[in-house]
C-alpha beads as a LAMMPS data file, in Angstrom:
LAMMPS data file: protein, C-alpha beads

182 atoms
181 bonds

1 atom types
1 bond types

-500.0 500.0 xlo xhi
-500.0 500.0 ylo yhi
-500.0 500.0 zlo zhi

Masses

1 110.0

Atoms # bond

1 1 1 175.686 292.874 -187.121
2 1 1 173.472 292.259 -184.094
3 1 1 170.143 294.020 -183.991
4 1 1 168.474 295.401 -180.885
5 1 1 165.967 292.603 -180.975
6 1 1 168.482 289.752 -180.908
7 1 1 169.431 288.549 -177.535
8 1 1 173.084 288.371 -176.659
9 1 1 174.360 285.719 -174.251
10 1 1 175.467 287.321 -171.043
11 1 1 176.756 285.205 -168.210
12 1 1 174.777 285.478 -165.062
13 1 1 176.401 287.344 -162.266
14 1 1 177.990 285.054 -159.701
15 1 1 176.545 285.037 -156.234
16 1 1 178.728 286.349 -153.445
17 1 1 179.295 282.786 -152.137
18 1 1 180.290 281.491 -155.576
19 1 1 182.690 284.433 -156.069
20 1 1 184.272 283.716 -152.687
21 1 1 184.711 280.030 -153.564
22 1 1 186.183 280.927 -156.942
23 1 1 188.600 283.423 -155.329
24 1 1 189.578 280.895 -152.651
25 1 1 190.215 278.253 -155.339
26 1 1 192.298 280.746 -157.332
27 1 1 194.439 281.587 -154.297
28 1 1 194.853 277.870 -153.475
29 1 1 195.808 277.100 -157.068
30 1 1 198.384 279.923 -157.127
31 1 1 199.837 278.820 -153.778
32 1 1 200.182 275.221 -155.020
33 1 1 201.704 276.324 -158.328
34 1 1 204.167 278.609 -156.557
35 1 1 205.087 275.865 -154.077
36 1 1 205.576 273.316 -156.855
37 1 1 207.773 275.718 -158.792
38 1 1 209.881 276.442 -155.706
39 1 1 210.221 272.717 -154.946
40 1 1 211.200 271.928 -158.536
41 1 1 213.767 274.729 -158.533
42 1 1 215.219 273.513 -155.225
43 1 1 215.381 269.880 -156.341
44 1 1 216.872 270.861 -159.677
45 1 1 219.393 273.120 -157.946
46 1 1 220.313 270.401 -155.422
47 1 1 220.755 267.832 -158.212
48 1 1 223.036 270.259 -160.060
49 1 1 224.961 270.980 -156.828
50 1 1 225.481 267.248 -156.215
51 1 1 226.467 266.679 -159.829
52 1 1 228.911 269.568 -159.824
53 1 1 230.541 268.532 -156.539
54 1 1 232.841 266.176 -158.480
55 1 1 233.916 268.862 -160.935
56 1 1 237.527 269.927 -160.538
57 1 1 241.106 268.685 -160.569
58 1 1 242.051 265.649 -158.471
59 1 1 245.337 264.080 -157.367
60 1 1 244.679 260.359 -157.731
61 1 1 246.537 257.374 -156.279
62 1 1 245.849 254.281 -158.371
63 1 1 246.406 250.673 -157.375
64 1 1 246.324 247.745 -159.751
65 1 1 244.731 244.806 -157.932
66 1 1 244.148 241.106 -158.544
67 1 1 240.493 240.850 -159.628
68 1 1 239.989 237.602 -157.684
69 1 1 241.784 238.285 -154.405
70 1 1 241.923 242.078 -154.277
71 1 1 245.677 241.817 -153.650
72 1 1 247.431 245.072 -154.541
73 1 1 249.871 244.705 -157.449
74 1 1 251.119 248.209 -158.283
75 1 1 250.676 251.837 -157.281
76 1 1 251.094 255.018 -159.273
77 1 1 249.922 258.632 -159.276
78 1 1 247.642 260.301 -161.817
79 1 1 245.857 263.584 -162.357
80 1 1 242.170 263.611 -163.342
81 1 1 239.914 266.536 -164.198
82 1 1 236.155 266.043 -164.003
83 1 1 234.751 268.838 -166.149
84 1 1 231.348 270.493 -166.472
85 1 1 229.399 268.709 -169.174
86 1 1 230.370 265.330 -167.693
87 1 1 233.672 264.866 -169.520
88 1 1 237.002 263.957 -167.988
89 1 1 240.655 264.166 -168.868
90 1 1 243.586 262.712 -167.030
91 1 1 247.129 261.482 -167.187
92 1 1 248.923 258.710 -165.366
93 1 1 252.016 256.673 -166.113
94 1 1 251.684 253.058 -164.955
95 1 1 254.724 251.172 -163.609
96 1 1 256.955 249.873 -166.386
97 1 1 255.944 252.671 -168.742
98 1 1 257.224 256.138 -169.548
99 1 1 255.300 259.341 -170.325
100 1 1 256.293 258.891 -173.994
101 1 1 254.537 255.505 -174.051
102 1 1 251.078 256.628 -172.921
103 1 1 248.519 259.161 -174.059
104 1 1 246.339 261.467 -172.005
105 1 1 243.089 259.887 -170.835
106 1 1 239.795 261.113 -172.248
107 1 1 236.360 260.045 -171.118
108 1 1 233.001 260.737 -169.564
109 1 1 231.383 260.631 -166.132
110 1 1 227.878 260.834 -164.750
111 1 1 226.196 261.334 -161.409
112 1 1 224.192 258.299 -160.269
113 1 1 222.631 260.011 -157.247
114 1 1 223.856 260.827 -153.745
115 1 1 227.645 260.383 -153.466
116 1 1 227.842 257.867 -156.353
117 1 1 229.289 258.479 -159.802
118 1 1 230.260 256.370 -162.786
119 1 1 233.127 257.050 -165.183
120 1 1 234.912 255.595 -168.179
121 1 1 237.942 256.695 -170.142
122 1 1 240.299 255.596 -172.876
123 1 1 244.046 255.961 -173.254
124 1 1 246.511 254.730 -175.855
125 1 1 249.885 253.029 -175.411
126 1 1 252.901 253.268 -177.684
127 1 1 256.045 251.179 -178.085
128 1 1 259.576 252.578 -177.820
129 1 1 259.537 253.526 -181.530
130 1 1 256.317 255.542 -181.059
131 1 1 254.024 253.076 -182.867
132 1 1 250.587 252.429 -181.396
133 1 1 250.740 249.255 -179.289
134 1 1 247.200 249.236 -177.923
135 1 1 244.750 250.903 -175.603
136 1 1 243.284 250.705 -172.120
137 1 1 239.533 251.127 -171.654
138 1 1 238.709 251.866 -168.004
139 1 1 235.218 251.757 -166.450
140 1 1 234.634 252.514 -162.786
141 1 1 232.331 253.415 -159.913
142 1 1 233.303 256.318 -157.656
143 1 1 232.050 257.440 -154.253
144 1 1 232.604 261.035 -153.171
145 1 1 233.009 261.797 -149.470
146 1 1 230.577 264.071 -147.607
147 1 1 232.826 267.147 -147.849
148 1 1 233.567 266.567 -151.566
149 1 1 237.308 266.655 -150.804
150 1 1 238.100 262.954 -151.381
151 1 1 236.811 259.980 -153.289
152 1 1 237.387 256.244 -153.598
153 1 1 236.737 254.114 -156.648
154 1 1 236.877 250.629 -158.111
155 1 1 237.477 249.963 -161.786
156 1 1 237.833 247.324 -164.449
157 1 1 240.481 247.871 -167.120
158 1 1 240.291 246.175 -170.496
159 1 1 243.564 246.093 -172.444
160 1 1 243.310 245.932 -176.242
161 1 1 245.959 245.447 -178.919
162 1 1 246.604 247.981 -181.705
163 1 1 243.731 246.637 -183.853
164 1 1 241.234 246.440 -180.974
165 1 1 241.461 242.764 -179.979
166 1 1 240.986 242.168 -176.254
167 1 1 244.229 241.077 -174.608
168 1 1 243.193 240.839 -170.939
169 1 1 241.185 242.486 -168.175
170 1 1 242.535 243.814 -164.887
171 1 1 241.041 245.543 -161.852
172 1 1 241.936 248.698 -160.016
173 1 1 241.089 250.743 -156.978
174 1 1 242.011 254.292 -156.187
175 1 1 241.633 257.330 -154.034
176 1 1 241.423 260.957 -155.037
177 1 1 242.123 264.176 -153.207
178 1 1 240.840 267.483 -154.532
179 1 1 243.570 269.789 -155.842
180 1 1 243.258 273.522 -155.319
181 1 1 240.185 275.398 -154.185
182 1 1 236.647 274.042 -154.159

Bonds

1 1 1 2
2 1 2 3
3 1 3 4
4 1 4 5
5 1 5 6
6 1 6 7
7 1 7 8
8 1 8 9
9 1 9 10
10 1 10 11
11 1 11 12
12 1 12 13
13 1 13 14
14 1 14 15
15 1 15 16
16 1 16 17
17 1 17 18
18 1 18 19
19 1 19 20
20 1 20 21
21 1 21 22
22 1 22 23
23 1 23 24
24 1 24 25
25 1 25 26
26 1 26 27
27 1 27 28
28 1 28 29
29 1 29 30
30 1 30 31
31 1 31 32
32 1 32 33
33 1 33 34
34 1 34 35
35 1 35 36
36 1 36 37
37 1 37 38
38 1 38 39
39 1 39 40
40 1 40 41
41 1 41 42
42 1 42 43
43 1 43 44
44 1 44 45
45 1 45 46
46 1 46 47
47 1 47 48
48 1 48 49
49 1 49 50
50 1 50 51
51 1 51 52
52 1 52 53
53 1 53 54
54 1 54 55
55 1 55 56
56 1 56 57
57 1 57 58
58 1 58 59
59 1 59 60
60 1 60 61
61 1 61 62
62 1 62 63
63 1 63 64
64 1 64 65
65 1 65 66
66 1 66 67
67 1 67 68
68 1 68 69
69 1 69 70
70 1 70 71
71 1 71 72
72 1 72 73
73 1 73 74
74 1 74 75
75 1 75 76
76 1 76 77
77 1 77 78
78 1 78 79
79 1 79 80
80 1 80 81
81 1 81 82
82 1 82 83
83 1 83 84
84 1 84 85
85 1 85 86
86 1 86 87
87 1 87 88
88 1 88 89
89 1 89 90
90 1 90 91
91 1 91 92
92 1 92 93
93 1 93 94
94 1 94 95
95 1 95 96
96 1 96 97
97 1 97 98
98 1 98 99
99 1 99 100
100 1 100 101
101 1 101 102
102 1 102 103
103 1 103 104
104 1 104 105
105 1 105 106
106 1 106 107
107 1 107 108
108 1 108 109
109 1 109 110
110 1 110 111
111 1 111 112
112 1 112 113
113 1 113 114
114 1 114 115
115 1 115 116
116 1 116 117
117 1 117 118
118 1 118 119
119 1 119 120
120 1 120 121
121 1 121 122
122 1 122 123
123 1 123 124
124 1 124 125
125 1 125 126
126 1 126 127
127 1 127 128
128 1 128 129
129 1 129 130
130 1 130 131
131 1 131 132
132 1 132 133
133 1 133 134
134 1 134 135
135 1 135 136
136 1 136 137
137 1 137 138
138 1 138 139
139 1 139 140
140 1 140 141
141 1 141 142
142 1 142 143
143 1 143 144
144 1 144 145
145 1 145 146
146 1 146 147
147 1 147 148
148 1 148 149
149 1 149 150
150 1 150 151
151 1 151 152
152 1 152 153
153 1 153 154
154 1 154 155
155 1 155 156
156 1 156 157
157 1 157 158
158 1 158 159
159 1 159 160
160 1 160 161
161 1 161 162
162 1 162 163
163 1 163 164
164 1 164 165
165 1 165 166
166 1 166 167
167 1 167 168
168 1 168 169
169 1 169 170
170 1 170 171
171 1 171 172
172 1 172 173
173 1 173 174
174 1 174 175
175 1 175 176
176 1 176 177
177 1 177 178
178 1 178 179
179 1 179 180
180 1 180 181
181 1 181 182
């Protein structure tokens, strides 16, 4: 308990000039903090907008190409869905195959910044009896157009046998057109 005789620390009253400086600093600090928060929110929102621009269902035209010359070897259609959470699913039946001989494609994608994205997916192949014959591991770079209605990509495809031994590598290019509404 404090007696009447003990002195208690009391801060000295600020002068009018010091109070004005302190108030000015407080307003400046609040303005900077508010501006930084708004900028962060805008940048974060823009990054999410750019990332989500790829999300959706795409009609894809794929071309197998010679990795050395770029000469086109084969063309076929596929469907790819880039989903929220940076996963993808797709389906395509390469020339010389049937729908019964290939699995759906499952993979991941990520936004690299601006119009650039990266993706990879895996699909399995089966022989005529339904036994697993191998897999295709595809890794690619994709560029989305300004309107987010079309993309182009390049890819490298690694073909593996049923136990995972590398058979050969091929290259591919493709174009995509958004399906349905944006």
